[in-house]
C-alpha angles and dihedrals in degrees: 000000000000113000099234095173090059091042095059090052094059112139091241096055094096089053091049088052092050092050097046091046087061096043093050094053125103102272100242121146096275091053094044090050088066095060093094090054090048092051091049091050099048096080088063090064105101102206111082091209091054092047089052092048093050094043093049092051094045092049090051092049090051090052092060128078114241089255092051091048092051093047092050092049093050092047089053104042113016106059108045137067090215099052100051127139093209099093102195089055091074094060100032108021114201093327138127088256089062090053089057091047090053091050090051090052091050090051090053091051092050094047087058092049100260130117119215114236125262090222097055139041114248094240094062105125098226089051092049089051092050088054094045090053091056099034106029100179099050089035090055090051090053092051090051091048089052095041096119090055092047092051094045091050090047091051093047092049091052091048088052091047087232121174089230092065095086089055089059089047090056092050097045093045088064091058129076115265113274113268124231094271092049091049090051091049090050092050091050094047091047090053099040107021123220117328118263120229107124116213132158118260097208090106089067089081109222110207132191117285138188105221115244120252124268144214100335095055089214097120095260108145122220128201109247096215090199121141135195 
């Protein structure tokens, strides 16, 4: 049987997280300007299947105009409860429980020396991946904590035959297989969708943040360009 625990600890996993954090962003000019860095970094990914996934997606993104790329992104992520990049939403919906989950994520960021951004919720997948690239152990724990959301997003993207689906495959293949409880949660969420109890999230307290560095690892910050 494949040793998935060893797989997720590959030396190139932080780089995979940096790359996918860029490719899962809203494709505005700052994000698109990083494509050359992404292309240059892909050969350092050791798994041939992951390199192919990343290259195929990057080539497709380059083939689109900025307007086409933005329209495709919005069609994928902005208008459905099952293809959402805010991972705690899958398990908690807009409920008080989600507010507590967001606070827990913020606490994890701060313990590792990072402040979550005022402009984005801390469960946004590109932001989680930025953090995981810089702080692999706590970042890995966050990805495990949000595993049901990752798997539900992955499943929905495949059902939609969306080009982003292989990116989720690359991420999930670096994690241990879901346990029985996680599989049961996924089955329930797939059948019922996220819970509905709308509450405001302003109590979460989103403070200013300097975005973590990308790709080069030299400390150069990059604007995320993501939007809710």
